[in-house]
N, C-alpha and C positions, 0 to 999 in steps of 0.2 A: 354235497350234503346229502343228496338222495342216496348215493352209494353207501354212506355211513348210516343211513336209516333215520336222518333228521329232516325236518321241514323248517322253513323260515320262522314259523311260529314258535319253534323250540328255542330260538335265540333270545335270550333275556337282555343282553347288553353287549356292547362292543368296547374293547380297549385298543388303544393305539400306542405303538412304540415305534421309534424312528431313529435314524442316524442323526446324531446331535451336531450342533454348530453349522451344518450346511444351511445356506441362506437362499431364500427366494423372495423376489420383489414382484408384485403384480398390481394390475389395475383393478380397483374395487368396483368399477362400473362395467367394464367389459369382461372381467374375470381372466384376462390373458396375462401370462408372465411377461414382464418387461425386459427380462434378460435371462440367460441361462443360469441355473442354480450354481452357486459357488460352493464347492464341497469342502469338507473339513480339512483335507490334506493340501488344498490349494495354497500356493506360496507367493501369489502375485503381490502381496503386501510386505514382502520380506525387506524391501529397502526402507520402508518406514520403521519397521521393527529395528533394523540395524541402526538407523539414525538415532532412535530413542536410546538404545542400549549403549551406543558409542559416545553419547554426550553426558558427561558427569552431572551437569546442571539439571538434567531431566530425571536423574535417579530418584529424587524425592517424589516426583510425580508418579513414576512407575511403582514405587513402594506404596504410595497412597492408593493407586488403582488396585494393586494386589490386595491390600488390606480391606478395601470396600467390597470387592467382588470375589476374592479368593483365588484369582487367576493372574499369572504373569502376562505381561503384554507379549502376545505371540500371534503369528499368522493363523494358528490353530483355531482361535475362537472367533465369534461372529462379528464383533464390533468393527474391526478393521475391514472385514469383507463388506459390511453395509456402507461404511465410509467410502470405500472404493467405488461401489455402485453409484453413490450420490455424486461423486466427483468426476466419474469417467463415462457414465452411460447417459447420453442425452435423453433417452426415453424416460429414464428414472428421474432425472432432473426436472423435466417438464411435468411429469405426473405429480411430483412433490409440490411444485409451484401451483398446480391446479387442484391440489388436495384430492388426488385420485390414487395415490400410492399407498400400498400396505406392504409391510415387510415381516417376515417371520421364518422360523425354522420349518422343517418338513411337516411336523405335527400341525402347526398353525395352518399351513396350506391345505392339508387334508381335511381338517375339521371345518375350515371355512367353506370348502367345496361340498363336503358331505351334509352340512347343515343349511344349505341354500345358496351358497356362493354369492353372486351379485344380487340375489333376491333375499338379502337378509342373513347371509352366512355369519357365523360367529368368528370374530377375530380374537383368538385366545391361544395361550400356551400354558404349560404347567410349570411348577417351580423348578423341576429338574432340568428341563430344557432351557428355561430362562437363566438358570445359574451358569450356563455355558456360553452366554452371549457377551460376557464381560461388561454388561450394562446394569445388571441387577445387584442391589445391595444385599449381600448374603445374610445380613442380620434382619433387615426390615422386610425382605422378600418383595420389594417394590423396585421399579425402575429408579435408578439413582440420578438425581439432577446433576451432580458433579460429573459422573461418568458420561452421561448423555451429552453434557456440554463439552467435556474434554474431547470426545470423539466426534462432536458436531453432528449428532443424530437427533432429529426432532422426535419427541416422545409420542406424538400423535401417529407416527408410522408403526409403532410397536403394538403387539397384542396384549390383551389383558392377561394378568398372571393369576392362575387358579391353582387349587390343590391337585394332587395326582389322582384323586379318587372322589368323584362326585358326578352327578348328572349335569353335563354341560349343555346338552341339547339332544336333538333327535334327527335321525337320517331323514332326508326329504326325497330320496330317490332310491331306485332299485327295489328288489323284492323285500328288502329289509327296511323299507320306509316305515318310520314311526318307532324304530328300535333306538333305545337310548345309547349315546356315547358317554361312558361313565368312568373311563380309565385312560390316563395319558402319562407316559413316562419315557424319558430318553432311554435308548437301548441298554446302556450299561447299568443304569439304575433299575430298569425293569428286570435285568438278570439278577441283580442283588435281591430284589423282592422274590423272584422265581426260585432262588436258592434258599429263601427263608432266612436270610441274614438279618434278623430283626434285633439282635442283641449287640451292644457295643463290644468291639473286639473280634467280631466275625468278619470274614473277608471272602471275596470270590474273585476269580480271574476269568474273563471271557476272551476266547481266542477266535479272531476272525481276520478281517483285513489287517487290523492292528490288534494289540492286546491291551486290556483295560482291567486293572486290579483296583477294586474298591474295598475300603476298610471302614466299617461302621463305627463312628465315634459318638453315637447317641445324640443327645440334644446339645452337645458341646461343639462350638466352632473351634477347630484346631488349625491355627495358621502354621503351615509347614516351614521347617527350617532346613529341609533336606530335599528340596526340589519336587515335592508333591503338590497336588492341587487340593484346595479346599472347595468342596462342592456340596450341593443338596443331595441327600440320598433318596428321600421321598417325604411326602406329606400326605398320608392316606386319609384325607378328608378335611374339610374346612375347619372343623373343630378339633382335629387331632394335632398333636405337636409336630413340628418339623424335625426331621432326623438328618444329621449331617454325615459326611464321609470324607476321608482322604482318598485321593485317586492318583494312581500312577498310570500314565498313558504312554503306550508304545506305538509309534506311528506305523511301523512296518512289521508285520508278522506273516499272515497268510499271503499278503501281496508279494512277499519275497519268494515264496514258493511258486506263485503264478509267474513271476518274473523269470524264474529258471525255465519254466515251460514255454512261455510265450515270447520272451525277448531273446534268451540265449539258445532256445531250442535244444536244451539238454535232454529233454524227453518229450513225448507227444501227449502224455496224460499224467495225472497225479498218481495213478496206480504204478506207472512205470518209474516215476520218481521214488515212490516208496520202495520198489524193488531194488533200485540202484542203492538207496540208503541202507537197505537191509543186508546188502552184500559185503558191507564193511563193518568192523567192530567199533571203529571210532573215525574221527575226521582226518586221521593221518597228519595231525599237526596244523591243519588248515582252519583258519578262523575267518568268518564273514561278518562284517558289520554292515547291515543293510540300511545305511543312513541316506536313503534316496532323497529325502527332503529335510535333512538335518536329523538331530536326535532329540526326542521328547524327554519325558521324565526318566531319571532324575537329573539329566545333564542340561537340557534346554540349550542345545548348541545348534543354532540354525546354520552355522558355518561348517558343520560336519558333512561328509559325503561318504558314499558306500566304498568299502575297501575289502579286498581279499588278502589275507596275510598267511605266510607259512607255506606257500606253494613250492614244491620240489618236483623233480622229474618223476617221482613216485606217485604224485597226486593224479587222480583221475575224477571222472564225473561223480562217482559214488561219494568221494570225499567231500566234494563241493556241496552235494545235496545234503549229506550228513551235517556239514558245517552250517548249512542254512537252517536245518531243524534245531541245531544247538543254539544258533543265534537267537531264535525265538525264546528258547528257554533261558539263555543268559540274560536277555533283556528283562524277562520277568523276575529273575533273581536280583538284578539291579534295583528294580522297583521294590521288591520285597525287603531287601536290605535297608532301603531308606524308610520303608514303612515300619520295620521292626524298631528302628531308632526313634521314630515319632511316637509309636504306640507304647513304648516302654517295656514291652515284653514280646519275645518272638512267637510267631505263629507255629503251632505244632503240626498243622496240616493246611492244605490249600484246596478249597472247593473250586472246581473248574467247570466250564461249559463252553458252548460254541462249536461251530462246524469242525474246527481243527482237532477238537478233543476226541473225535471218532478214530483218530490215528493212535493205536495202542503204543506203537514204537515212540512216538513223540511224547506221550504221557509218561512213559518209562524214563526217557531222557530228562524230562522235566523233574521227576522225582529224584533222579540221580544228582542233577545239578543243584537242586534246592536242598537236598538232604532231609526232606520231610515228606510225609505221605501226600500224594496227589489224589484227590477224591473226585470221581466223575459220576454224576447222577445218571440213572437210566434214561431220564428225560434231559437230553443235552441241550435242547432248544429252550432254555429257561428264560430267554428274553421274551418270547411270545407268551410263555406261561405267566411271567410276572405282570404283563399288561392285562391278561385275562383275570388274574387274581385281583388286581386293582379295580377292574371294572365290576367284578362280581361282589366285592365287599363294599361298594359305594352305598351310602344311605339312600334308601328308596329302591335299591336293587336287592341287596341283602341275600345273595345266593349262598354265601358262606362267610364264616368268620376265620380269616386266614391266620389270626394270631393264636387261635386255639388248636391249630393243626399240629400234630406231632411229627417233627422232622425225622425222628428215629425210625419211622416206618418206611422212609424213602430207600429204595434199592440203589446201591452204589457199587461202582468198581473202584478198588483201592490199589494204587501203584506205590510200592515201597522202594526206597533207595537200595541200590545194589553195589555201589562203588564205595571205596574207602574215603575217609575225610581228607587224607593227604592228596589223593587223586583229584578230589573235588576242588580243593584249595588251589592246586597247581593249574588246573584247567581254567578256573575263574581268574587267576592272576594273569594268564595269557590273554584271556578275553579282555580284561581291563587294559592291557598293553595295546591290543588291537584298537580299542575304542580311542585311546590317546592318539594313535596314528591317523584316525579318521577325522579328527578335529582340526579346525583351522584351514581347511582346504578351500572353501568358498570365501573369497576375500571381499570385504566391504570396499566400496568405491574409493574411499580415502586411503585404504591400505594399498590398493592398486596404484594410486597416484604416487604414493611415497616410494613404492617399489619400481615405479616407471613402467608398469605393465599397461599395455594398450596404446602406448605411444607409437606413432607411425615412424618407421625407420626407412631411410632410403637404401635400397639394395642396388649396388652397381653391378652391371653385367661384366663378366670377365671374358 
């Protein structure tokens, strides 16, 4: 702060944005976590999801769950992670029995600690984070008795649900003691605010570990028929209306590029990976589906696994790297195709942000595969910007009126498609064929039993 010429007294308020769905359980008296955080990509509850999806008599329940919270039953969301903690971690079980346990997403953990922790810290979350836990009624914006009962999660463990922009409390420690915490948004919703997507029909895509495309549907709840999630976009004040969104979540994007570097050792740095990709004009017919933990939207196939297709003797490292960049872009196209069907009219451009968007080559690939302009703002870290905007517009802070800002003044880089529609269609068809081949690889235990997989066979020595 000093290097930038600011002092703590210049800070008017603090906004928090966080990785959604990740769950933490802690002791409200000692302040200590009761177990490791279970992150959003964790698949330890896959068997329960498989059991539910494989039994036709449970489909009615799964449909009701989705109608109430907007989310399919999946390992991705928080409810099953909390249920796993309650059933499998003795420290959590004991803390619940002794009324010592609190549970929440990362924002809840941070706010509780920053506002006093075991000495009166606030146990709260905002509507955007709550909407990802598979426990909140997306219409009432309250914890739903049916959902909590179905997943066997006591409501007294859960945080209070608040709006995304209001004074929640004040810091009780550090040089910022006394500064208000007045903004809280899940990371992808924060990016939607940071991109100023305040009108129905506007959309943004954030590129990080995964990719997340959010489409503003206004005050209307749209229940997807094409594999998208219904979620809360934001509620910027207790008296302001809630705004909803459709979301397409891609589980593996930037993490696929990291996998090339760290697991396969194809290159020692991201810069070297970029150089390898730039040495080829295309993927040489190679397609990579990075379904490391299944496929998210719009497929929702937990049985899918990663696959490389189209390898020949001609293929080399550069083609695999290029195919990995294209995989990110194809997955975004999958989501955008579903979103266009839901929204009723196709997007003419896509606003993008996140760390991966700093790669010009990737953004050009994305424009080519989508066939529409890809627009990157000069401020690519719009997630942090959105949290700051929410904090600054809270009643009682009133640093700015974010709804009166003119988005036309924002400096952007625009990437325009350079390939033909025929080439785009053929490449996308091949991608869809690769996706088909990735599905059905991870078998449900009942499928293994029917196939006789896993049975012990006696091998006689010759």
